[in-house]
VOMIGU-858462 format. One record per residue (C-alpha): residue in one letter; x, y, z. Coordinates in steps of 0.02 Angstrom, whole numbers. Example, Ala and Ser with C-alpha at 12.3 -4.5 7.8 and 13.67 -1.06 7.14 Angstrom:
! residues 2
<volum:a&xx:615&yy:-225&zz:390>
<volum:s&xx:684&yy:-53&zz:357>
***
This chain:
! residues 408
<volum:m&xx:-1389&yy:2197&zz:-421>
<volum:d&xx:-1357&yy:2031&zz:-385>
<volum:y&xx:-1521&yy:1966&zz:-525>
<volum:y&xx:-1441&yy:1763&zz:-521>
<volum:s&xx:-1490&yy:1762&zz:-324>
<volum:i&xx:-1641&yy:1858&zz:-365>
<volum:v&xx:-1699&yy:1733&zz:-483>
<volum:s&xx:-1648&yy:1583&zz:-396>
<volum:n&xx:-1759&yy:1641&zz:-224>
<volum:v&xx:-1923&yy:1672&zz:-343>
<volum:l&xx:-1922&yy:1500&zz:-430>
<volum:d&xx:-2032&yy:1390&zz:-363>
<volum:e&xx:-1994&yy:1214&zz:-397>
<volum:n&xx:-2176&yy:1138&zz:-405>
<volum:e&xx:-2230&yy:1264&zz:-526>
<volum:i&xx:-2112&yy:1213&zz:-635>
<volum:i&xx:-2164&yy:1039&zz:-620>
<volum:e&xx:-2360&yy:1072&zz:-627>
<volum:f&xx:-2338&yy:1163&zz:-765>
<volum:l&xx:-2224&yy:1026&zz:-847>
<volum:k&xx:-2382&yy:891&zz:-811>
<volum:s&xx:-2509&yy:1001&zz:-897>
<volum:l&xx:-2399&yy:1032&zz:-1055>
<volum:i&xx:-2362&yy:839&zz:-1052>
<volum:n&xx:-2567&yy:805&zz:-1017>
<volum:t&xx:-2604&yy:945&zz:-1174>
<volum:r&xx:-2584&yy:804&zz:-1331>
<volum:s&xx:-2526&yy:862&zz:-1472>
<volum:d&xx:-2416&yy:705&zz:-1536>
<volum:y&xx:-2417&yy:707&zz:-1744>
<volum:p&xx:-2516&yy:621&zz:-1828>
<volum:p&xx:-2616&yy:737&zz:-1829>
<volum:g&xx:-2502&yy:851&zz:-1705>
<volum:d&xx:-2624&yy:987&zz:-1671>
<volum:t&xx:-2537&yy:1125&zz:-1569>
<volum:r&xx:-2698&yy:1232&zz:-1544>
<volum:k&xx:-2731&yy:1178&zz:-1367>
<volum:i&xx:-2551&yy:1169&zz:-1311>
<volum:a&xx:-2502&yy:1359&zz:-1382>
<volum:e&xx:-2653&yy:1420&zz:-1313>
<volum:l&xx:-2592&yy:1330&zz:-1144>
<volum:c&xx:-2413&yy:1424&zz:-1174>
<volum:a&xx:-2481&yy:1603&zz:-1216>
<volum:n&xx:-2581&yy:1593&zz:-1056>
<volum:k&xx:-2439&yy:1540&zz:-949>
<volum:l&xx:-2362&yy:1694&zz:-1033>
<volum:s&xx:-2480&yy:1830&zz:-1007>
<volum:d&xx:-2536&yy:1786&zz:-856>
<volum:n&xx:-2368&yy:1829&zz:-794>
<volum:d&xx:-2383&yy:1997&zz:-867>
<volum:i&xx:-2273&yy:1929&zz:-1035>
<volum:s&xx:-2325&yy:2003&zz:-1200>
<volum:c&xx:-2345&yy:1863&zz:-1308>
<volum:s&xx:-2475&yy:1804&zz:-1463>
<volum:i&xx:-2509&yy:1663&zz:-1549>
<volum:r&xx:-2449&yy:1644&zz:-1734>
<volum:v&xx:-2562&yy:1533&zz:-1860>
<volum:p&xx:-2503&yy:1507&zz:-2043>
<volum:d&xx:-2607&yy:1531&zz:-2172>
<volum:s&xx:-2706&yy:1454&zz:-2292>
<volum:s&xx:-2561&yy:1432&zz:-2412>
<volum:v&xx:-2416&yy:1364&zz:-2304>
<volum:r&xx:-2438&yy:1173&zz:-2323>
<volum:n&xx:-2322&yy:1019&zz:-2268>
<volum:p&xx:-2302&yy:901&zz:-2391>
<volum:k&xx:-2317&yy:757&zz:-2282>
<volum:d&xx:-2477&yy:777&zz:-2240>
<volum:n&xx:-2650&yy:869&zz:-2302>
<volum:n&xx:-2704&yy:948&zz:-2140>
<volum:p&xx:-2755&yy:1118&zz:-2141>
<volum:s&xx:-2633&yy:1230&zz:-2067>
<volum:f&xx:-2733&yy:1323&zz:-1946>
<volum:m&xx:-2688&yy:1172&zz:-1828>
<volum:y&xx:-2499&yy:1244&zz:-1816>
<volum:p&xx:-2501&yy:1387&zz:-1729>
<volum:s&xx:-2343&yy:1449&zz:-1621>
<volum:v&xx:-2305&yy:1557&zz:-1507>
<volum:i&xx:-2204&yy:1729&zz:-1461>
<volum:a&xx:-2191&yy:1810&zz:-1335>
<volum:e&xx:-2041&yy:1956&zz:-1282>
<volum:l&xx:-1983&yy:2027&zz:-1162>
<volum:g&xx:-1857&yy:2187&zz:-1166>
<volum:n&xx:-1831&yy:2352&zz:-1230>
<volum:g&xx:-1771&yy:2309&zz:-1404>
<volum:n&xx:-1617&yy:2420&zz:-1381>
<volum:g&xx:-1466&yy:2277&zz:-1379>
<volum:p&xx:-1467&yy:2107&zz:-1460>
<volum:t&xx:-1601&yy:1978&zz:-1477>
<volum:l&xx:-1586&yy:1799&zz:-1397>
<volum:l&xx:-1728&yy:1684&zz:-1453>
<volum:f&xx:-1773&yy:1534&zz:-1345>
<volum:n&xx:-1869&yy:1393&zz:-1449>
<volum:a&xx:-1918&yy:1222&zz:-1431>
<volum:h&xx:-2064&yy:1128&zz:-1510>
<volum:i&xx:-2251&yy:1084&zz:-1442>
<volum:d&xx:-2280&yy:947&zz:-1520>
<volum:t&xx:-2230&yy:771&zz:-1505>
<volum:v&xx:-2218&yy:598&zz:-1607>
<volum:s&xx:-2356&yy:473&zz:-1576>
<volum:s&xx:-2356&yy:379&zz:-1430>
<volum:g&xx:-2352&yy:206&zz:-1526>
<volum:d&xx:-2419&yy:43&zz:-1442>
<volum:h&xx:-2500&yy:61&zz:-1284>
<volum:s&xx:-2441&yy:-91&zz:-1220>
<volum:m&xx:-2262&yy:-47&zz:-1214>
<volum:w&xx:-2298&yy:88&zz:-1081>
<volum:a&xx:-2304&yy:75&zz:-894>
<volum:t&xx:-2420&yy:222&zz:-895>
<volum:d&xx:-2536&yy:320&zz:-978>
<volum:p&xx:-2429&yy:415&zz:-1099>
<volum:f&xx:-2526&yy:565&zz:-1116>
<volum:l&xx:-2557&yy:552&zz:-927>
<volum:a&xx:-2394&yy:649&zz:-834>
<volum:f&xx:-2334&yy:525&zz:-707>
<volum:q&xx:-2209&yy:582&zz:-578>
<volum:a&xx:-2107&yy:441&zz:-488>
<volum:y&xx:-1927&yy:411&zz:-457>
<volum:g&xx:-1870&yy:592&zz:-487>
<volum:n&xx:-1922&yy:592&zz:-644>
<volum:i&xx:-2074&yy:641&zz:-740>
<volum:y&xx:-2139&yy:500&zz:-858>
<volum:g&xx:-2234&yy:542&zz:-1038>
<volum:r&xx:-2252&yy:568&zz:-1227>
<volum:g&xx:-2147&yy:735&zz:-1250>
<volum:a&xx:-2067&yy:756&zz:-1056>
<volum:g&xx:-1893&yy:759&zz:-1137>
<volum:d&xx:-1945&yy:785&zz:-1311>
<volum:d&xx:-1970&yy:922&zz:-1322>
<volum:k&xx:-2108&yy:985&zz:-1162>
<volum:g&xx:-1979&yy:977&zz:-1013>
<volum:s&xx:-1872&yy:1111&zz:-1139>
<volum:v&xx:-2028&yy:1210&zz:-1174>
<volum:c&xx:-2066&yy:1213&zz:-987>
<volum:a&xx:-1871&yy:1266&zz:-944>
<volum:q&xx:-1889&yy:1401&zz:-1073>
<volum:i&xx:-2071&yy:1480&zz:-1038>
<volum:m&xx:-2016&yy:1480&zz:-841>
<volum:a&xx:-1859&yy:1550&zz:-870>
<volum:a&xx:-1915&yy:1706&zz:-946>
<volum:i&xx:-2047&yy:1685&zz:-814>
<volum:l&xx:-1933&yy:1678&zz:-663>
<volum:l&xx:-1837&yy:1852&zz:-767>
<volum:r&xx:-1987&yy:1949&zz:-776>
<volum:r&xx:-2031&yy:1925&zz:-576>
<volum:a&xx:-1850&yy:1964&zz:-530>
<volum:g&xx:-1889&yy:2138&zz:-625>
<volum:v&xx:-1713&yy:2080&zz:-754>
<volum:p&xx:-1687&yy:2243&zz:-877>
<volum:i&xx:-1691&yy:2169&zz:-1043>
<volum:n&xx:-1584&yy:2287&zz:-1132>
<volum:g&xx:-1618&yy:2208&zz:-1299>
<volum:k&xx:-1739&yy:2067&zz:-1326>
<volum:l&xx:-1776&yy:1899&zz:-1260>
<volum:i&xx:-1909&yy:1818&zz:-1380>
<volum:i&xx:-1988&yy:1646&zz:-1331>
<volum:n&xx:-2042&yy:1539&zz:-1454>
<volum:p&xx:-2143&yy:1369&zz:-1406>
<volum:v&xx:-2160&yy:1315&zz:-1598>
<volum:s&xx:-2278&yy:1189&zz:-1713>
<volum:d&xx:-2233&yy:1063&zz:-1829>
<volum:e&xx:-2035&yy:1007&zz:-1782>
<volum:e&xx:-2084&yy:834&zz:-1794>
<volum:a&xx:-2168&yy:852&zz:-1977>
<volum:n&xx:-2018&yy:943&zz:-2044>
<volum:s&xx:-2052&yy:1134&zz:-1967>
<volum:c&xx:-2143&yy:1166&zz:-2137>
<volum:r&xx:-2292&yy:1276&zz:-2033>
<volum:g&xx:-2192&yy:1298&zz:-1877>
<volum:a&xx:-2008&yy:1387&zz:-1873>
<volum:k&xx:-1978&yy:1367&zz:-2065>
<volum:w&xx:-2128&yy:1486&zz:-2114>
<volum:l&xx:-2082&yy:1588&zz:-1958>
<volum:i&xx:-1929&yy:1620&zz:-2018>
<volum:e&xx:-1972&yy:1657&zz:-2204>
<volum:s&xx:-2088&yy:1772&zz:-2152>
<volum:n&xx:-1977&yy:1876&zz:-2063>
<volum:q&xx:-2086&yy:1841&zz:-1896>
<volum:l&xx:-1910&yy:1777&zz:-1795>
<volum:l&xx:-1759&yy:1893&zz:-1832>
<volum:p&xx:-1647&yy:1843&zz:-1688>
<volum:d&xx:-1462&yy:1868&zz:-1688>
<volum:m&xx:-1420&yy:1712&zz:-1592>
<volum:v&xx:-1522&yy:1563&zz:-1539>
<volum:i&xx:-1537&yy:1420&zz:-1401>
<volum:v&xx:-1638&yy:1275&zz:-1480>
<volum:g&xx:-1709&yy:1190&zz:-1346>
<volum:e&xx:-1695&yy:984&zz:-1366>
<volum:q&xx:-1651&yy:837&zz:-1246>
<volum:t&xx:-1473&yy:876&zz:-1221>
<volum:n&xx:-1458&yy:763&zz:-1033>
<volum:n&xx:-1417&yy:990&zz:-995>
<volum:r&xx:-1249&yy:964&zz:-1104>
<volum:i&xx:-1216&yy:1103&zz:-1230>
<volum:a&xx:-1215&yy:1076&zz:-1397>
<volum:v&xx:-1140&yy:1157&zz:-1552>
<volum:a&xx:-1164&yy:1072&zz:-1696>
<volum:e&xx:-1270&yy:955&zz:-1788>
<volum:r&xx:-1250&yy:851&zz:-1934>
<volum:a&xx:-1364&yy:922&zz:-2117>
<volum:v&xx:-1503&yy:819&zz:-2166>
<volum:v&xx:-1516&yy:738&zz:-2306>
<volum:f&xx:-1647&yy:626&zz:-2392>
<volum:v&xx:-1630&yy:560&zz:-2560>
<volum:r&xx:-1749&yy:430&zz:-2664>
<volum:i&xx:-1662&yy:314&zz:-2800>
<volum:t&xx:-1775&yy:241&zz:-2934>
<volum:i&xx:-1704&yy:127&zz:-3034>
<volum:t&xx:-1803&yy:55&zz:-3192>
<volum:g&xx:-1742&yy:-112&zz:-3278>
<volum:k&xx:-1862&yy:-227&zz:-3374>
<volum:a&xx:-1980&yy:-346&zz:-3318>
<volum:c&xx:-2000&yy:-534&zz:-3358>
<volum:h&xx:-2057&yy:-706&zz:-3302>
<volum:g&xx:-1958&yy:-757&zz:-3147>
<volum:a&xx:-1932&yy:-911&zz:-3223>
<volum:m&xx:-1816&yy:-808&zz:-3357>
<volum:p&xx:-1744&yy:-694&zz:-3282>
<volum:w&xx:-1588&yy:-660&zz:-3412>
<volum:v&xx:-1720&yy:-601&zz:-3532>
<volum:g&xx:-1756&yy:-439&zz:-3411>
<volum:s&xx:-1644&yy:-325&zz:-3291>
<volum:n&xx:-1673&yy:-357&zz:-3105>
<volum:a&xx:-1723&yy:-167&zz:-3045>
<volum:t&xx:-1686&yy:-245&zz:-2850>
<volum:v&xx:-1527&yy:-334&zz:-2888>
<volum:h&xx:-1450&yy:-202&zz:-2975>
<volum:m&xx:-1506&yy:-81&zz:-2824>
<volum:s&xx:-1417&yy:-212&zz:-2705>
<volum:d&xx:-1284&yy:-170&zz:-2795>
<volum:f&xx:-1303&yy:19&zz:-2800>
<volum:i&xx:-1304&yy:-8&zz:-2569>
<volum:q&xx:-1154&yy:-116&zz:-2599>
<volum:a&xx:-1062&yy:23&zz:-2678>
<volum:i&xx:-1083&yy:145&zz:-2563>
<volum:k&xx:-1027&yy:37&zz:-2428>
<volum:k&xx:-873&yy:33&zz:-2512>
<volum:e&xx:-852&yy:171&zz:-2601>
<volum:v&xx:-966&yy:339&zz:-2530>
<volum:i&xx:-968&yy:293&zz:-2357>
<volum:p&xx:-778&yy:297&zz:-2324>
<volum:q&xx:-748&yy:440&zz:-2419>
<volum:m&xx:-867&yy:550&zz:-2327>
<volum:e&xx:-800&yy:477&zz:-2143>
<volum:s&xx:-622&yy:543&zz:-2170>
<volum:v&xx:-700&yy:724&zz:-2124>
<volum:k&xx:-702&yy:716&zz:-1954>
<volum:h&xx:-790&yy:858&zz:-1825>
<volum:p&xx:-722&yy:862&zz:-1618>
<volum:y&xx:-925&yy:845&zz:-1563>
<volum:l&xx:-1023&yy:759&zz:-1698>
<volum:p&xx:-1025&yy:564&zz:-1766>
<volum:l&xx:-948&yy:550&zz:-1925>
<volum:t&xx:-1050&yy:556&zz:-2070>
<volum:t&xx:-1205&yy:424&zz:-2084>
<volum:i&xx:-1283&yy:332&zz:-2239>
<volum:s&xx:-1411&yy:225&zz:-2197>
<volum:p&xx:-1539&yy:132&zz:-2327>
<volum:t&xx:-1690&yy:154&zz:-2234>
<volum:h&xx:-1838&yy:113&zz:-2363>
<volum:i&xx:-1838&yy:-19&zz:-2511>
<volum:d&xx:-1992&yy:-26&zz:-2610>
<volum:g&xx:-1965&yy:-175&zz:-2779>
<volum:g&xx:-2069&yy:-285&zz:-2875>
<volum:i&xx:-2252&yy:-321&zz:-2867>
<volum:q&xx:-2251&yy:-502&zz:-2858>
<volum:v&xx:-2146&yy:-658&zz:-2839>
<volum:n&xx:-2148&yy:-725&zz:-3002>
<volum:i&xx:-2118&yy:-567&zz:-3097>
<volum:i&xx:-1939&yy:-503&zz:-3108>
<volum:p&xx:-1950&yy:-316&zz:-3030>
<volum:e&xx:-1939&yy:-190&zz:-3169>
<volum:k&xx:-1933&yy:-48&zz:-3025>
<volum:c&xx:-1847&yy:-27&zz:-2882>
<volum:a&xx:-1862&yy:131&zz:-2758>
<volum:l&xx:-1730&yy:146&zz:-2607>
<volum:e&xx:-1752&yy:305&zz:-2471>
<volum:l&xx:-1576&yy:344&zz:-2394>
<volum:d&xx:-1565&yy:457&zz:-2226>
<volum:c&xx:-1394&yy:542&zz:-2237>
<volum:r&xx:-1332&yy:649&zz:-2093>
<volum:l&xx:-1176&yy:742&zz:-2168>
<volum:t&xx:-1059&yy:800&zz:-2056>
<volum:p&xx:-1008&yy:983&zz:-2059>
<volum:g&xx:-869&yy:982&zz:-2193>
<volum:v&xx:-976&yy:851&zz:-2303>
<volum:s&xx:-1054&yy:923&zz:-2466>
<volum:e&xx:-1225&yy:879&zz:-2496>
<volum:v&xx:-1171&yy:923&zz:-2692>
<volum:e&xx:-1017&yy:786&zz:-2679>
<volum:l&xx:-1135&yy:658&zz:-2607>
<volum:l&xx:-1264&yy:663&zz:-2734>
<volum:d&xx:-1113&yy:671&zz:-2863>
<volum:s&xx:-1041&yy:505&zz:-2789>
<volum:f&xx:-1221&yy:437&zz:-2820>
<volum:d&xx:-1245&yy:493&zz:-2976>
<volum:r&xx:-1056&yy:421&zz:-3025>
<volum:i&xx:-1084&yy:261&zz:-2959>
<volum:l&xx:-1246&yy:222&zz:-3048>
<volum:r&xx:-1191&yy:286&zz:-3221>
<volum:r&xx:-1039&yy:160&zz:-3208>
<volum:l&xx:-1152&yy:19&zz:-3141>
<volum:s&xx:-1306&yy:49&zz:-3279>
<volum:h&xx:-1148&yy:47&zz:-3422>
<volum:n&xx:-1218&yy:239&zz:-3446>
<volum:k&xx:-1407&yy:204&zz:-3438>
<volum:e&xx:-1407&yy:51&zz:-3552>
<volum:q&xx:-1433&yy:-77&zz:-3432>
<volum:y&xx:-1564&yy:31&zz:-3345>
<volum:q&xx:-1625&yy:204&zz:-3309>
<volum:y&xx:-1609&yy:298&zz:-3124>
<volum:e&xx:-1651&yy:433&zz:-3033>
<volum:i&xx:-1603&yy:546&zz:-2909>
<volum:e&xx:-1694&yy:651&zz:-2820>
<volum:v&xx:-1691&yy:736&zz:-2672>
<volum:t&xx:-1842&yy:739&zz:-2546>
<volum:n&xx:-1763&yy:843&zz:-2415>
<volum:s&xx:-1606&yy:943&zz:-2391>
<volum:e&xx:-1554&yy:1098&zz:-2281>
<volum:k&xx:-1448&yy:1142&zz:-2453>
<volum:g&xx:-1273&yy:1088&zz:-2353>
<volum:v&xx:-1323&yy:1238&zz:-2206>
<volum:v&xx:-1268&yy:1152&zz:-2045>
<volum:t&xx:-1261&yy:1227&zz:-1848>
<volum:d&xx:-1088&yy:1229&zz:-1814>
<volum:t&xx:-1055&yy:1375&zz:-1691>
<volum:k&xx:-885&yy:1408&zz:-1642>
<volum:i&xx:-856&yy:1395&zz:-1450>
<volum:d&xx:-778&yy:1548&zz:-1436>
<volum:s&xx:-935&yy:1629&zz:-1469>
<volum:e&xx:-1035&yy:1750&zz:-1347>
<volum:l&xx:-1178&yy:1651&zz:-1324>
<volum:v&xx:-1077&yy:1483&zz:-1295>
<volum:v&xx:-960&yy:1585&zz:-1176>
<volum:s&xx:-1120&yy:1652&zz:-1098>
<volum:i&xx:-1228&yy:1487&zz:-1078>
<volum:s&xx:-1051&yy:1392&zz:-1016>
<volum:e&xx:-1039&yy:1528&zz:-877>
<volum:a&xx:-1210&yy:1510&zz:-803>
<volum:y&xx:-1211&yy:1320&zz:-816>
<volum:e&xx:-1044&yy:1343&zz:-709>
<volum:k&xx:-1140&yy:1469&zz:-589>
<volum:v&xx:-1288&yy:1323&zz:-591>
<volum:m&xx:-1176&yy:1179&zz:-584>
<volum:g&xx:-1016&yy:1223&zz:-516>
<volum:k&xx:-910&yy:1170&zz:-650>
<volum:w&xx:-867&yy:1213&zz:-843>
<volum:p&xx:-972&yy:1121&zz:-953>
<volum:e&xx:-916&yy:998&zz:-1099>
<volum:y&xx:-963&yy:1012&zz:-1268>
<volum:t&xx:-1065&yy:922&zz:-1371>
<volum:g&xx:-1143&yy:889&zz:-1554>
<volum:y&xx:-1337&yy:872&zz:-1562>
<volum:m&xx:-1355&yy:693&zz:-1645>
<volum:q&xx:-1527&yy:706&zz:-1693>
<volum:a&xx:-1606&yy:856&zz:-1782>
<volum:s&xx:-1659&yy:999&zz:-1721>
<volum:d&xx:-1754&yy:1168&zz:-1782>
<volum:g&xx:-1569&yy:1224&zz:-1782>
<volum:r&xx:-1546&yy:1172&zz:-1948>
<volum:v&xx:-1675&yy:1307&zz:-1992>
<volum:f&xx:-1606&yy:1458&zz:-1896>
<volum:a&xx:-1441&yy:1404&zz:-1988>
<volum:r&xx:-1459&yy:1487&zz:-2123>
<volum:r&xx:-1462&yy:1637&zz:-2049>
<volum:q&xx:-1274&yy:1606&zz:-1992>
<volum:i&xx:-1303&yy:1665&zz:-1816>
<volum:p&xx:-1214&yy:1570&zz:-1652>
<volum:i&xx:-1348&yy:1419&zz:-1632>
<volum:v&xx:-1336&yy:1317&zz:-1452>
<volum:i&xx:-1454&yy:1162&zz:-1435>
<volum:f&xx:-1489&yy:1111&zz:-1259>
<volum:g&xx:-1604&yy:1058&zz:-1129>
<volum:p&xx:-1662&yy:926&zz:-1020>
<volum:g&xx:-1682&yy:737&zz:-1019>
<volum:d&xx:-1603&yy:628&zz:-1119>
<volum:p&xx:-1593&yy:605&zz:-1320>
<volum:k&xx:-1596&yy:396&zz:-1303>
<volum:l&xx:-1759&yy:405&zz:-1241>
<volum:g&xx:-1838&yy:534&zz:-1372>
<volum:h&xx:-1981&yy:443&zz:-1475>
<volum:s&xx:-1982&yy:270&zz:-1359>
<volum:p&xx:-2113&yy:202&zz:-1240>
<volum:n&xx:-2079&yy:272&zz:-1054>
<volum:e&xx:-2019&yy:427&zz:-1107>
<volum:f&xx:-1960&yy:515&zz:-951>
<volum:v&xx:-1871&yy:668&zz:-898>
<volum:p&xx:-1773&yy:702&zz:-739>
<volum:v&xx:-1873&yy:847&zz:-615>
<volum:s&xx:-1685&yy:912&zz:-577>
<volum:q&xx:-1627&yy:917&zz:-773>
<volum:v&xx:-1767&yy:1020&zz:-798>
<volum:i&xx:-1751&yy:1137&zz:-648>
<volum:e&xx:-1579&yy:1162&zz:-688>
<volum:a&xx:-1615&yy:1201&zz:-856>
<volum:t&xx:-1733&yy:1335&zz:-817>
<volum:k&xx:-1596&yy:1406&zz:-691>
<volum:i&xx:-1471&yy:1380&zz:-841>
<volum:l&xx:-1561&yy:1479&zz:-958>
<volum:a&xx:-1635&yy:1604&zz:-863>
<volum:f&xx:-1436&yy:1652&zz:-812>
<volum:t&xx:-1396&yy:1648&zz:-985>
<volum:a&xx:-1519&yy:1783&zz:-1045>
<volum:i&xx:-1452&yy:1891&zz:-887>
<volum:k&xx:-1261&yy:1884&zz:-970>
<volum:l&xx:-1307&yy:1917&zz:-1140>
<volum:l&xx:-1455&yy:2061&zz:-1096>
<volum:a&xx:-1449&yy:2132&zz:-937>
<volum:k&xx:-1330&yy:2244&zz:-954>
***
């Protein structure tokens, strides 16, 4: 039976557009990132279309170090299609968004979806409610078309991604509520197929020198100056070494000093200085090697800690695990064939530049693709939008991928 034609015939573009608008109109911006209303919206849409689903709420012991918000504010949805007699494919996309920022920078209300010029505007239009919409609607099309799922398709509109996933994907995996064989993570890729992303490592360096009067700097040990020397050493020594490791679909490793805090007032030589570094490691670059290089430089510059003391703290890490899926894997081949069927050409592969929940699933060492409508450069920015055509195309590509993998 030609399920591709049946799926295409039951697709209702207006329904997809209106559902996406309802997602945008349901606020879930972090902070606080409360996903209770939008989780209910997604669950109702799925259950109204005869898809079994449940809302999963983290218990009170699940905490996120970024805030002290109660865990019940961060429910996720898990819905399922299929008989379970085969592989499990997971559609995962996050229902929380970042803050809208300064509303004066928006041409329209960021929390009221606005359609114009072939686009839908609003906070989360692309990041990530366009993908949430496409994944849910793809599952609904499969149900309406009567596609037999020999295995399991899980649809997971998930919370907390913008706050490091502790109450979302991480909790669901660690509590064995999600055990997929392969994953399509919905994120803004302009509907390109991303097969890799860099590991995220956040590091805090603290240098402790000696305070003294600002008029007599030679009496003390200026922690801010020492930190400046460390930053320059990273630029000259570490970055060139890390950039020697290349990947066909990703940028080079980046080490970005993003926040520095030193001193207490203008006429006191700073005793302490803290630096935060955003490190994005290309597959093949070792987190251990990175941290060892920091320690080596600090030990040398401090004359083996005689001139000042220092501490190196990792504040966020995926323990060196990254998404790096082979393009000849069944998942990549299947979504590529689905893409070709919808778009009329074979896709060009890419890497995902930001961070996604793919990094969480990578710990399971399973095939992962990152895919969804919207330009990644527009995420987190004012006047965010997603092209309607891309949402429609993504919906069909996702449905066709599930047919190729599971309708056997």
